[in-house]
C-alpha positions in Angstrom: 70.5 149.4 -29.1 72.0 150.0 -25.3 71.6 153.3 -23.3 75.2 154.0 -24.0 75.3 153.4 -27.7 72.0 155.8 -28.1 73.8 158.4 -26.1 77.0 158.0 -28.1 74.9 158.5 -31.4 73.2 161.5 -29.9 76.6 163.1 -28.8 77.7 162.6 -32.5 74.7 163.8 -34.1 74.3 167.8 -35.4 71.5 168.1 -33.0 72.1 171.7 -30.9 73.8 171.0 -27.8 70.8 171.9 -25.5 69.1 169.1 -27.5 71.7 166.6 -26.8 71.6 167.5 -23.3 67.7 167.2 -22.8 67.8 163.8 -24.7 70.6 162.0 -22.8 68.8 163.2 -19.6 65.5 161.7 -20.9 67.7 158.4 -21.6 69.0 158.2 -18.5 65.6 158.8 -16.7 63.5 156.4 -18.8 65.9 153.9 -20.8 65.8 153.3 -24.0 61.9 152.7 -25.0 60.0 152.4 -28.1 58.2 155.5 -27.2 61.7 157.4 -26.7 63.3 156.1 -29.8 60.0 157.4 -31.8 60.3 160.9 -30.1 63.8 161.0 -30.7 63.2 160.1 -34.6 60.8 162.8 -34.7 63.1 165.6 -33.3 65.8 164.6 -35.6 63.3 164.6 -38.7 62.1 168.2 -37.2 65.6 169.6 -37.3 66.6 168.4 -40.5 63.0 169.9 -41.8 64.3 173.4 -40.1 67.8 173.1 -41.8 66.2 172.4 -45.2 64.0 175.3 -44.8 66.8 177.4 -43.7 68.3 176.2 -47.1 65.3 177.4 -49.0 64.3 173.6 -49.7 61.0 172.6 -47.9 57.5 173.3 -48.4 56.7 171.9 -51.6 53.2 173.5 -51.3 53.7 177.0 -51.0 53.1 179.3 -53.7 56.9 180.8 -53.8 58.0 176.9 -54.3 55.6 176.6 -57.2 56.8 179.6 -58.8 60.2 178.8 -58.2 59.9 175.4 -59.6 58.1 176.7 -62.5 60.9 179.2 -63.2 63.3 176.5 -63.1 61.4 173.8 -65.3 60.9 177.1 -68.0 64.8 177.5 -68.0 65.4 174.1 -68.6 62.8 173.9 -71.3 64.5 176.9 -72.9 67.9 175.4 -72.6 66.9 172.2 -74.0 64.9 173.9 -76.8 68.0 176.0 -77.6 70.2 172.8 -77.7 67.7 171.0 -79.9 67.9 173.8 -82.2 71.7 174.0 -82.3 71.8 170.1 -83.0 69.6 170.6 -85.9 71.8 173.1 -87.5 74.6 171.3 -86.8 72.9 168.1 -88.3 71.9 170.2 -91.5 75.4 171.4 -92.0 76.8 168.0 -91.5 74.4 166.5 -94.0 74.9 169.3 -96.4 79.0 169.0 -96.4 78.4 165.2 -96.5 76.0 165.5 -99.5 78.7 167.9 -101.2 81.4 165.8 -100.6 79.7 162.9 -102.2 79.0 165.1 -105.2 82.6 166.0 -105.4 83.5 162.1 -105.3 80.8 161.5 -108.0 82.2 164.6 -110.0 86.0 163.2 -109.7 85.2 159.9 -110.6 83.2 160.8 -113.8 86.2 163.0 -114.7 88.8 160.1 -114.2 86.1 158.4 -116.6 86.2 160.7 -118.9 89.7 161.3 -119.2 90.4 157.5 -119.4 88.0 157.4 -122.5 89.8 160.2 -124.1 93.2 158.7 -123.8 
């Protein structure tokens, strides 16, 4: 990647203006080196992590994160249990109605046979 391409990418990035100015100056001074690119990648990663932290996404080892994750999983599990119970009830109702319908059909067939014998 050329100096100009890297500078364009930095200018188009979501880095703060002061950080962009610092990086452009460093590129102008040092050129595109492996060390500079590594440092830039680290800086961009740090910026992303700060943005995630600002959104409440980040340290998965914190007690608060673990509590929030457990609460969320408990809600999901409760919703799943409620869904399963509702589906079980619906399935039982459908099965009962199906059984009732088959019994009615059998009764009608028996009545038709009985009527045809009596004629």
